[in-house]
Structure formats: C-alpha cells, structure tokens
C-alpha positions, 0 to 999 in steps of 0.5 A, a space after each residue: 222182105 220179099 222173095 221174087 222168083 221166076 216160075 219153073 219150066 217143069 210142072 206138076 205131072 199131068 195125072 196128079 190130082 185129077 179131081 181138083 177144080 179148075 183155075 178161078 182167075 178172080 180168086 187169084 191174088 191181085 184180081 185186077 190182073 184177071 183181064 190181062 191174065 185171060 188175054 194171055 191164056 186165051 192167046 196161048 190156048 189158040 196156038 196150043 196145037 203148035 209147040 213152036 209157037 211157044 218156043 217148045 220142041 215136039 217132045 213137049 207137045 202134050 205139055 203145050 196142049 194143056 195150055 188149050 185146056 186151061 178152063 178145065 185143067 185141074 188147079 193146084 197151089 203154085 207151091 206144088 205146080 212148080 217143080 223145077 230145080 229152084 223150087 226143089 231146093 226151096 221146098 215150099 211144101 216141106 217148110 215148117 208151119 211158121 216158115 210156110 206162113 212167111 212164104 205165103 206172104 213173102 214169096 212172089 212168082 212172076 209168071 208168063 201166064 199169070 203175071 204174078 202169083 203167091 205160093 197158095 194161088 191155085 193154077 193148072 200146069 201149063 207151058 209158057 215162057 216170058 220170052 214168048 211172042 203170042 199172036 194177038 198179045 205180043 212179047 209177054 214181058 212187054 205185055 206184063 210190064 205195065 200191069 206188074 209195075 203198079 203192083 210190085 212198085 207199091 209192094 217194094 215201096 213199103 217201109 223197110 222193104 227189101 227185095 231179093 230178086 232171083 229171077 232170070 233175065 227174061 222174067 226180070 224184063 217184066 218188071 224193072 224197079 224205078 230209080 227211086 226203088 232200085 236201091 231196095 232191090 237185090 238181084 242174085 248172081 251165082 259165081 264159081 271160083 276155082 284155083 288158077 295158075 295166076 290166082 283164083 278164076 271166077 265164072 258165072 254159074 248158069 244151071 246150078 245157079 237155080 239151085 243155089 237161089 232156091 237154097 238161099 230163099 229157103 235159108 231166109 224163110 227158115 231163119 228165126 232172127 229179125 227179118 232183113 229190112 235193107 240190102 245190108 241186113 239181107 247180105 248179112 242174113 245170107 252170109 249166115 249160110 253162104 259166102 256172099 258179096 254185096 255191091 256198093 250202094 249206087 243211087 238209082 241202081 239195084 245192088 247185086 248180091 253175089 253168091 260165091 261157090 268155091 271149088 276145092 284146091 
C-alpha cells in the first residue's frame, strides 16, 4: 500500500530550527530527479521577489522570498515542513514508532518544487504550487509528468500494490497512472450528506476534505491488521473508521473511494 499525498501550502515557521543544514538534492529519495529539481528551484529563485509569479499575494512575499534562498535555508524532514490541514490530521510526527516506520516507506508526497518526497527527506520551507507556470520551465505539472511517470509507475506495478491517492486535481495532473495500472489506484473523494425535503442530499466537501483524507491516512498507518493489497481490501480497511463507498471495477480506470460524512437529522 502507498499513500500518495499533495504537499501543504502552509510550511514550517520561518524561524524554526535555524541551525539545520541546507537541502542536499543528491541525498533526497530518487536522486535521479536531482536535475529536474534544481531546474525548478533555480527558476523559482529567479522570481522570488515577485509573489504574483508563483500565484501568491503580497501578504506572502516573505514566504515566496525564501524560494530565492533554497541553497542556504535550513532543511527539515518533510514530515515537519508540511503543516497544513491534511498533515495536521495525519500527524506524521506523532505516530508511534511502528506506524512512523510504515509512513517512511508508504507515504509519498508529490511536490511542485521537488517532484516526489518521502516524509524523512529534508527540504526547506518554500512557496510553490503545481499550477504555477515558471519562466524557463513552464507549467509545473507538465514539467514533472515525464520525470514522475517512471518512478510512480514502477512503485505502483509491484505485486500486491494498491495506491490511496489523496492528491488534489492540480497535483494529480503531475502523474496519471497508465490504463494497465489505473485499477490499482484509488483516489479519495469526500462528500457530506444532509437531510433534504426529497431525501438525502450529497454535496462535495472541499476544505474539510483535506482533514478527512489526513485522518484516513493516519487510520491506515495505525492499524495493525494485514496491509491492504487491493482496492477492495483498502475500502474494507477504511470502513473500519469511516463510511465509504468503492466505485465498481472498470478496466483501465481508477476506482474512487468516496468517504461520506453524514449530518445529524
């Protein structure tokens, strides 16, 4: 089982751990991505004085400015750097030892700046989203697609592998499984169901979906039973803590796992 996550827009506070050493691109997981990572980081550094160039507002100018200091900014484990809603609910830094060891192998973060990271990979805080179009690099999802495909295809193709895909649409664009692998990939959608005059009404959850995905990922890492090895087994594991519905098997297509949150009548 793999847990495929988006990164977090909210990062480690700027003053945290100033004594830490900078990022070493050759020491990150999948060193074959080093050249593509450096290309993105240098392009982001070139526009670090212009928040609008990376889709940020003036209030985020200092966060964006850190992109220009990526060679000197202190690096920390990605499990600490990403501090947004999903990662708060997932709580990587509070997992017991056995679950933390599983997370180190099972959790993969698709990053606009670094392509793909494990929780233990050390990177600095930065501000860059996958929807950004960087001068000299272009649209980041398109940039990363040919680099991530061989890595994620190989991981997904392992015997008995199933992937819980918690990425948002922008990050999903950086890797789409081939038809031969799609049935192993289970994207998570979150719905809220409320009573209506003609019966229950189901709506898509947006912001709170991040928290639900984080809680689901944490549940899967904490459980001590046999690890899921199919979409059906993954749905059964999720059903231990959530109300879920797994899409029917369709050759060549991913199988959505819908988490249903019900409001009180």
